[in-house]
Backbone as CSV, one residue per row, in Angstrom:
resi,resn,N_x,N_y,N_z,CA_x,CA_y,CA_z,C_x,C_y,C_z
1,MET,27.662,85.379,58.805,28.778,84.700,59.441,30.050,85.041,58.706
2,THR,31.079,85.243,59.480,32.371,85.589,58.857,33.168,84.339,58.639
3,GLU,33.632,84.152,57.429,34.454,82.965,57.111,35.919,83.320,57.211
4,GLU,36.723,82.337,57.750,38.180,82.530,57.858,38.828,82.302,56.518
5,THR,39.730,83.165,56.207,40.411,83.058,54.921,41.475,81.974,55.011
6,PRO,41.313,80.951,54.229,42.315,79.844,54.306,43.643,80.288,53.732
7,GLY,44.755,79.620,54.163,46.089,79.866,53.616,46.846,80.953,54.317
8,PHE,46.287,81.616,55.254,46.992,82.681,55.977,47.065,82.306,57.435
9,ASP,48.292,82.404,57.967,48.496,82.110,59.405,48.372,83.399,60.172
10,GLU,47.943,83.219,61.355,47.831,84.391,62.184,49.194,84.779,62.708
11,LYS,49.510,86.084,62.640,50.787,86.578,63.141,50.688,86.746,64.631
12,PRO,51.795,86.472,65.302,51.781,86.645,66.769,51.611,88.100,67.093
13,ASP,51.112,88.275,68.246,50.910,89.645,68.691,52.236,90.308,68.947
14,VAL,52.412,91.461,68.409,53.663,92.222,68.590,53.328,93.422,69.427
15,PRO,54.051,93.640,70.475,53.761,94.803,71.314,53.895,96.052,70.500
16,SER,53.102,96.991,70.907,53.118,98.262,70.190,54.457,98.949,70.392
17,GLY,54.992,99.527,69.334,56.277,100.211,69.414,57.465,99.320,69.222
18,ALA,57.256,97.994,69.004,58.382,97.027,68.840,58.429,96.598,67.407
19,THR,59.616,96.387,66.925,59.831,95.914,65.551,59.762,94.416,65.514
20,PRO,59.596,93.861,64.383,59.566,92.383,64.289,60.853,91.736,64.720
21,ASP,62.017,92.408,64.561,63.286,91.773,64.985,63.341,91.572,66.480
22,ASP,62.600,92.450,67.208,62.625,92.289,68.667,61.929,91.027,69.097
23,ALA,61.065,90.512,68.271,60.359,89.276,68.638,61.232,88.061,68.459
24,GLU,62.356,88.173,67.634,63.260,87.021,67.414,64.058,86.755,68.690
25,PRO,64.351,85.483,69.047,65.206,85.185,70.230,66.627,85.635,69.962
26,GLN,67.323,86.178,70.968,68.680,86.666,70.808,69.636,85.492,70.634
27,ALA,70.434,85.529,69.533,71.388,84.435,69.247,72.694,84.652,69.963
28,ALA,73.119,85.913,70.136,74.413,86.182,70.764,74.281,86.084,72.262
29,ALA,75.304,85.441,72.889,75.291,85.284,74.341,75.921,86.480,74.979
30,SER,75.556,86.689,76.206,76.123,87.797,76.964,77.583,87.508,77.288
31,PRO,78.385,88.510,77.591,79.790,88.278,77.923,79.958,87.335,79.096
32,GLU,79.092,87.392,80.078,79.229,86.488,81.216,79.010,85.043,80.799
33,GLU,78.071,84.807,79.924,77.808,83.428,79.494,78.957,82.874,78.666
34,GLY,79.694,83.656,77.891,80.818,83.163,77.092,82.066,82.946,77.921
35,ALA,82.261,83.588,79.043,83.465,83.444,79.856,83.471,82.147,80.635
36,ALA,82.343,81.615,80.952,82.275,80.400,81.763,82.924,79.203,81.062
37,PRO,82.635,78.895,79.787,83.304,77.756,79.132,84.802,77.942,79.026
38,ALA,85.340,79.118,78.778,86.786,79.337,78.689,87.453,79.053,80.020
39,GLY,86.872,79.461,81.103,87.444,79.190,82.423,87.482,77.702,82.715
40,ASP,86.427,76.990,82.348,86.415,75.540,82.552,87.522,74.865,81.750
41,ALA,87.760,75.313,80.524,88.810,74.712,79.692,90.183,74.951,80.301
42,ASN,90.435,76.143,80.801,91.719,76.435,81.430,91.929,75.568,82.667
43,ALA,90.857,75.391,83.438,90.977,74.548,84.633,91.285,73.103,84.252
44,GLN,90.628,72.611,83.184,90.879,71.245,82.734,92.320,71.087,82.250
45,ILE,92.804,72.094,81.502,94.186,72.031,81.012,95.172,72.030,82.174
46,ALA,94.919,72.859,83.161,95.797,72.896,84.332,95.789,71.558,85.068
47,GLY,94.595,70.964,85.187,94.515,69.667,85.845,95.255,68.585,85.077
48,LEU,95.088,68.567,83.747,95.788,67.582,82.923,97.301,67.775,82.991
49,THR,97.744,69.037,83.015,99.180,69.324,83.112,99.742,68.810,84.434
50,ALA,98.989,69.010,85.505,99.436,68.524,86.811,99.520,66.997,86.816
51,GLN,98.494,66.349,86.224,98.521,64.888,86.144,99.691,64.400,85.291
52,LEU,99.977,65.124,84.195,101.099,64.747,83.339,102.425,64.874,84.074
53,ASP,102.573,65.941,84.870,103.801,66.116,85.647,103.957,65.003,86.672
54,GLN,102.866,64.634,87.332,102.918,63.547,88.300,103.284,62.228,87.632
55,THR,102.678,61.991,86.464,102.977,60.754,85.728,104.432,60.719,85.288
56,ARG,104.938,61.877,84.804,106.338,61.938,84.381,107.282,61.705,85.558
57,LYS,106.960,62.288,86.697,107.788,62.101,87.886,107.783,60.640,88.331
58,ALA,106.587,60.028,88.310,106.492,58.615,88.690,107.285,57.740,87.728
59,LEU,107.236,58.079,86.428,107.994,57.318,85.430,109.488,57.431,85.670
60,GLU,109.944,58.640,85.995,111.365,58.823,86.268,111.797,58.024,87.495
61,GLU,110.957,58.004,88.521,111.290,57.241,89.716,111.337,55.747,89.412
62,ARG,110.356,55.260,88.640,110.345,53.833,88.302,111.536,53.476,87.415
63,THR,111.902,54.394,86.517,113.067,54.142,85.657,114.341,54.066,86.488
64,ALA,114.481,54.977,87.458,115.656,54.942,88.337,115.694,53.657,89.153
65,ASP,114.515,53.217,89.647,114.449,51.954,90.394,114.851,50.781,89.507
66,LEU,114.388,50.787,88.264,114.718,49.700,87.343,116.212,49.671,87.042
67,GLN,116.790,50.840,86.822,118.227,50.892,86.560,119.032,50.409,87.761
68,ARG,118.604,50.775,88.947,119.296,50.318,90.149,119.178,48.805,90.301
69,LEU,118.004,48.275,90.042,117.820,46.829,90.140,118.655,46.094,89.098
70,GLN,118.728,46.653,87.898,119.554,46.032,86.868,121.023,46.020,87.271
71,ALA,121.498,47.147,87.833,122.897,47.199,88.276,123.153,46.197,89.399
72,GLU,122.230,46.095,90.341,122.386,45.132,91.431,122.367,43.703,90.900
73,PHE,121.528,43.447,89.907,121.458,42.103,89.341,122.751,41.758,88.609
74,GLN,123.302,42.730,87.871,124.565,42.482,87.179,125.685,42.214,88.186
75,ASN,125.725,42.985,89.268,126.728,42.746,90.311,126.536,41.372,90.942
76,TYR,125.290,40.995,91.143,125.003,39.677,91.717,125.467,38.562,90.784
77,ARG,125.208,38.721,89.493,125.642,37.707,88.531,127.159,37.588,88.500
78,ARG,127.843,38.742,88.496,129.307,38.691,88.498,129.833,38.046,89.775
79,ARG,129.218,38.358,90.906,129.666,37.770,92.166,129.427,36.260,92.181
80,VAL,128.272,35.838,91.686,127.976,34.403,91.641,128.941,33.687,90.703
81,GLU,129.227,34.308,89.554,130.163,33.691,88.607,131.561,33.613,89.206
82,ARG,131.976,34.672,89.900,133.292,34.663,90.534,133.365,33.596,91.623
83,ASP,132.318,33.488,92.419,132.294,32.462,93.470,132.282,31.066,92.854
84,ARG,131.561,30.911,91.751,131.514,29.596,91.104,132.886,29.192,90.602
85,ILE,133.592,30.143,89.995,134.937,29.838,89.488,135.882,29.524,90.650
86,THR,135.748,30.294,91.740,136.615,30.059,92.894,136.379,28.678,93.490
87,VAL,135.113,28.312,93.634,134.787,26.987,94.184,135.316,25.882,93.270
88,LYS,135.181,26.090,91.960,135.684,25.098,91.013,137.195,24.967,91.106
89,GLU,137.899,26.096,91.210,139.358,26.053,91.314,139.795,25.364,92.604
90,ILE,139.098,25.648,93.696,139.447,25.005,94.964,139.241,23.493,94.881
91,ALA,138.141,23.078,94.254,137.866,21.645,94.124,138.941,20.959,93.279
92,ILE,139.325,21.591,92.165,140.359,20.998,91.313,141.704,20.976,92.040
93,ALA,142.007,22.084,92.749,143.276,22.137,93.485,143.332,21.043,94.551
94,ASN,142.224,20.811,95.237,142.192,19.749,96.245,142.396,18.377,95.604
95,LEU,141.776,18.150,94.458,141.947,16.871,93.769,143.392,16.677,93.328
96,LEU,143.984,17.718,92.750,145.367,17.611,92.293,146.326,17.420,93.466
97,THR,146.015,18.038,94.594,146.859,17.852,95.782,146.882,16.395,96.210
98,GLU,145.745,15.729,96.102,145.684,14.310,96.458,146.482,13.448,95.479
99,LEU,146.674,13.939,94.264,147.411,13.164,93.259,148.921,13.370,93.332
100,LEU,149.383,14.376,94.067,150.819,14.668,94.095,151.673,13.492,94.577
101,PRO,151.291,12.779,95.640,152.126,11.614,96.028,152.259,10.583,94.906
102,VAL,151.181,10.369,94.148,151.245,9.420,93.033,152.199,9.934,91.956
103,LEU,152.125,11.231,91.673,153.025,11.817,90.684,154.470,11.758,91.160
104,ASP,154.693,11.905,92.464,156.051,11.764,93.003,156.568,10.348,92.803
105,ASP,155.733,9.341,93.053,156.134,7.943,92.833,156.460,7.700,91.367
106,ILE,155.660,8.282,90.479,155.928,8.128,89.043,157.276,8.760,88.691
107,GLY,157.550,9.942,89.240,158.830,10.599,88.964,160.005,9.784,89.461
108,ARG,159.920,9.208,90.664,161.016,8.385,91.189,161.197,7.116,90.364
109,ALA,160.065,6.524,89.950,160.173,5.335,89.111,160.831,5.663,87.775
110,ARG,160.550,6.821,87.216,161.178,7.219,85.949,162.683,7.432,86.133
111,GLU,163.076,8.042,87.269,164.492,8.281,87.518,165.275,6.973,87.661
112,HIS,164.633,5.975,88.214,165.303,4.688,88.431,165.091,3.712,87.273
113,GLY,164.463,4.175,86.204,164.264,3.301,85.057,163.239,2.203,85.276
114,GLU,162.330,2.402,86.205,161.320,1.389,86.516,159.967,1.686,85.876
115,LEU,159.903,2.713,85.061,158.639,3.076,84.419,158.542,2.308,83.109
116,LEU,158.044,1.094,83.177,158.031,0.198,82.022,156.643,-0.402,81.827
117,GLY,156.412,-0.915,80.630,155.207,-1.679,80.339,153.919,-0.904,80.537
118,GLY,152.943,-1.633,81.074,151.629,-1.046,81.291,151.655,0.064,82.322
119,PHE,152.549,-0.056,83.306,152.650,0.983,84.324,153.066,2.310,83.690
120,LYS,153.943,2.244,82.694,154.367,3.472,82.011,153.195,4.129,81.292
121,SER,152.376,3.330,80.613,151.229,3.878,79.895,150.234,4.542,80.840
122,VAL,149.962,3.865,81.966,149.031,4.424,82.942,149.598,5.705,83.544
123,ALA,150.882,5.703,83.854,151.515,6.876,84.454,151.471,8.066,83.500
124,GLU,151.782,7.832,82.246,151.764,8.930,81.285,150.345,9.452,81.071
125,SER,149.353,8.567,81.093,147.961,9.007,80.960,147.556,9.884,82.141
126,LEU,147.990,9.480,83.339,147.662,10.267,84.530,148.329,11.636,84.463
127,GLU,149.567,11.687,84.036,150.262,12.972,83.914,149.602,13.866,82.863
128,THR,149.125,13.258,81.788,148.454,14.032,80.742,147.152,14.629,81.258
129,VAL,146.384,13.837,81.985,145.125,14.325,82.538,145.378,15.453,83.533
130,ALA,146.385,15.293,84.379,146.702,16.335,85.359,147.130,17.630,84.664
131,ALA,147.887,17.501,83.572,148.304,18.692,82.829,147.105,19.372,82.176
132,LYS,146.163,18.605,81.654,144.967,19.193,81.052,144.117,19.924,82.089
133,MET,144.168,19.448,83.315,143.408,20.103,84.387,144.086,21.387,84.848
134,GLY,145.306,21.637,84.373,145.989,22.881,84.704,147.152,22.737,85.662
135,LEU,147.556,21.513,85.986,148.676,21.311,86.906,149.994,21.577,86.177
136,GLN,150.858,22.384,86.798,152.153,22.728,86.217,153.251,22.427,87.224
137,GLN,154.294,21.777,86.741,155.441,21.464,87.591,156.496,22.552,87.444
138,PHE,157.159,22.885,88.527,158.217,23.888,88.467,159.333,23.515,89.436
139,GLY,160.471,24.164,89.235,161.654,23.914,90.059,162.782,23.358,89.202
140,LYS,163.864,24.156,89.036,165.007,23.721,88.229,166.297,24.046,88.965
141,GLU,167.281,23.215,88.748,168.592,23.468,89.339,169.212,24.715,88.708
142,GLY,169.844,25.515,89.530,170.517,26.710,89.047,169.677,27.972,89.106
143,GLU,168.408,27.874,89.392,167.590,29.080,89.475,167.725,29.717,90.845
144,PRO,167.585,31.032,90.938,167.702,31.702,92.240,166.643,31.200,93.214
145,PHE,167.020,31.159,94.466,166.095,30.709,95.499,165.045,31.780,95.757
146,ASP,163.774,31.385,95.721,162.649,32.283,95.977,161.829,31.675,97.106
147,PRO,161.835,32.292,98.276,161.127,31.690,99.419,159.616,31.581,99.224
148,THR,159.056,32.305,98.239,157.610,32.213,98.019,157.218,30.943,97.266
149,ILE,158.172,30.347,96.549,157.848,29.130,95.785,158.813,27.984,96.077
150,HIS,159.861,28.253,96.855,160.841,27.214,97.192,160.847,26.969,98.703
151,GLU,161.108,25.752,99.060,161.294,25.388,100.459,162.673,24.749,100.585
152,ALA,163.567,25.421,101.287,164.944,24.956,101.408,165.034,23.892,102.498
153,LEU,165.441,22.689,102.107,165.615,21.594,103.061,167.078,21.380,103.410
154,MET,167.989,21.846,102.565,169.430,21.685,102.792,170.132,22.987,102.430
155,HIS,171.159,23.330,103.219,171.942,24.541,102.980,173.420,24.171,102.858
156,SER,174.114,24.884,102.009,175.552,24.715,101.862,176.141,26.000,101.298
157,TYR,177.462,26.027,101.194,178.159,27.171,100.623,178.900,26.728,99.377
158,ALA,178.984,27.614,98.408,179.683,27.308,97.163,180.421,28.547,96.699
159,PRO,181.659,28.396,96.239,182.426,29.565,95.807,182.001,30.109,94.445
160,ASP,181.240,29.335,93.698,180.895,29.755,92.332,179.500,30.354,92.214
161,VAL,178.860,30.694,93.320,177.541,31.323,93.264,177.643,32.702,93.877
162,THR,176.871,33.627,93.343,176.865,34.998,93.839,175.611,35.321,94.640
163,GLU,174.640,34.414,94.641,173.413,34.577,95.412,172.909,33.204,95.813
164,THR,171.973,33.175,96.726,171.423,31.898,97.168,170.757,31.213,95.991
165,THR,171.230,29.999,95.655,170.833,29.314,94.427,170.357,27.904,94.730
166,CYS,169.363,27.462,93.982,168.896,26.071,94.094,169.883,25.169,93.350
167,VAL,170.549,24.318,94.078,171.544,23.442,93.457,171.016,22.023,93.270
168,ALA,169.913,21.694,93.898,169.320,20.369,93.740,167.828,20.462,94.022
169,ILE,167.030,19.765,93.188,165.578,19.715,93.376,165.255,18.395,94.054
170,LEU,164.948,18.464,95.330,164.626,17.251,96.076,163.207,16.779,95.804
171,GLN,162.345,17.693,95.555,160.950,17.359,95.237,160.374,18.514,94.422
172,PRO,159.867,18.248,93.219,159.389,19.354,92.382,158.172,20.034,93.005
173,GLY,158.003,21.288,92.647,156.832,22.031,93.085,155.738,21.975,92.024
174,TYR,154.524,22.274,92.448,153.377,22.255,91.529,152.518,23.486,91.791
175,ARG,151.984,24.014,90.697,151.057,25.146,90.786,149.855,24.872,89.893
176,PHE,148.746,25.474,90.279,147.510,25.405,89.505,147.051,26.822,89.245
177,GLY,147.242,27.287,88.008,146.958,28.680,87.703,147.923,29.570,88.471
178,GLU,147.383,30.513,89.242,148.201,31.380,90.079,148.371,30.826,91.489
179,ARG,147.810,29.663,91.744,147.831,29.079,93.079,148.970,28.066,93.179
180,THR,149.826,28.247,94.173,150.904,27.285,94.417,150.365,26.160,95.289
181,ILE,150.304,24.969,94.707,149.781,23.823,95.457,150.837,23.291,96.419
182,ARG,152.080,23.212,95.931,153.175,22.756,96.788,154.458,23.438,96.347
183,PRO,155.218,24.002,97.280,156.480,24.620,96.883,157.509,23.553,96.497
184,ALA,158.468,23.958,95.696,159.547,23.039,95.328,160.501,22.907,96.512
185,ARG,160.782,21.685,96.886,161.693,21.426,98.013,163.093,21.217,97.448
186,VAL,164.000,22.076,97.883,165.296,22.157,97.213,166.425,22.182,98.225
187,ALA,167.631,21.959,97.681,168.875,22.195,98.408,169.484,23.458,97.838
188,VAL,169.914,24.358,98.719,170.410,25.646,98.269,171.872,25.802,98.660
189,ALA,172.554,26.603,97.874,173.944,26.948,98.161,174.044,28.464,98.245
190,GLU,174.773,28.932,99.243,174.976,30.358,99.437,176.416,30.715,99.085
191,PRO,176.689,31.967,98.765,178.076,32.366,98.457,179.016,32.068,99.622
192,GLN,180.235,31.635,99.288,181.225,31.292,100.305,181.697,32.557,101.016
193,PRO,181.478,32.665,102.326,181.922,33.877,103.026,183.421,34.097,102.949
194,GLY,184.212,33.025,103.033,185.663,33.149,102.989,186.139,33.690,101.655
195,ALA,185.496,33.246,100.553,185.907,33.709,99.230,185.658,35.198,99.086
196,GLN,184.563,35.681,99.612,184.275,37.103,99.540,185.297,37.909,100.336
197,THR,185.695,37.357,101.508,186.670,38.063,102.344,188.016,38.145,101.655
198,VAL,188.434,36.994,101.064,189.723,36.973,100.380,189.712,37.933,99.202
199,LYS,188.598,37.961,98.449,188.504,38.853,97.305,188.572,40.300,97.750
200,ALA,187.890,40.620,98.842,187.903,41.991,99.336,189.296,42.379,99.808
201,GLU,189.978,41.446,100.506,191.330,41.741,100.979,192.285,41.924,99.818
202,GLY,192.170,41.080,98.793,193.038,41.200,97.627,192.832,42.517,96.914
203,THR,191.606,42.974,96.890,191.317,44.254,96.243,191.961,45.399,97.007
204,ASP,192.029,45.282,98.341,192.618,46.342,99.147,194.142,46.325,99.067
205,GLU,194.751,45.137,98.876,196.202,45.022,98.888,196.832,45.582,97.630
206,ALA,196.128,45.502,96.503,196.732,45.916,95.237,197.160,47.370,95.246
207,PRO,196.318,48.311,95.649,196.764,49.703,95.679,197.879,49.932,96.679
208,ALA,197.866,49.174,97.804,198.901,49.357,98.815,200.263,49.004,98.269
209,ALA,200.334,47.886,97.494,201.619,47.474,96.916,202.107,48.521,95.940
210,GLY,201.228,49.064,95.167,201.606,50.112,94.214,202.115,51.347,94.920
211,ASP,201.477,51.683,96.008,201.891,52.862,96.762,203.297,52.687,97.306
212,ASP,203.591,51.440,97.779,204.926,51.190,98.313,205.972,51.334,97.226
213,LYS,205.619,50.830,96.027,206.587,50.899,94.940,206.861,52.338,94.541
214,GLU,205.746,53.106,94.489,205.905,54.500,94.103,206.696,55.266,95.177
215,SER,206.422,54.935,96.440,207.116,55.651,97.514,208.569,55.241,97.600
216,GLY,208.888,53.961,97.188,210.259,53.488,97.250,211.102,53.949,96.084
217,GLY,210.480,54.396,94.995,211.230,54.826,93.805,212.186,55.948,94.107
218,PRO,211.758,57.005,94.726,212.668,58.118,95.020,213.780,57.749,95.953
219,ASP,213.491,56.784,96.908,214.525,56.398,97.840,215.672,55.715,97.112
220,GLU,215.262,54.848,96.114,216.301,54.133,95.373,217.104,55.114,94.541
221,GLY,216.442,56.129,94.005,217.171,57.087,93.186,218.098,57.892,94.075
């Protein structure tokens, strides 16, 4: 009987004419097998680039929308604030308009020396409150007549004025900020037409008299 020799492995059968290296599996891949992964990577990169461009475009659009909304909101806030101020001014102007007759009575009482005692204190407090609210009185004697802030109730002529002038304040005017609540009611005086004519005639006569004198000089000689 033949005994197997322990410790030795049987070698695989090698075809005749082949070297042992031919029995090893090939480690290097063929050119076709190596090109496939590179193509997949390029396709993935192209896809990611396209997605990035789409995302960037969407971001730009959303940013533009946000900026537009912010601008519209700022315009809305300014418009609301402007309307709020306008409504407040109108409300105050209406309140002050209702107080004008009372202020007129106080002014007449002061002119007649009837603003005394407790009535004087109340009147001055009311005038102070109205001034704090922004009420301003205007209208003075001697100022030029302005039809935008004056209302002429009486007309006359005066030789000492060169333009239409307020000569008497019949009722003071009041304004609130840039808003005229009531024009000043005044008496106005206009330049005397006769005085202007006489002045113009006198100006024309002076050279004429001189001319006569000059023309008469040679005759006398």
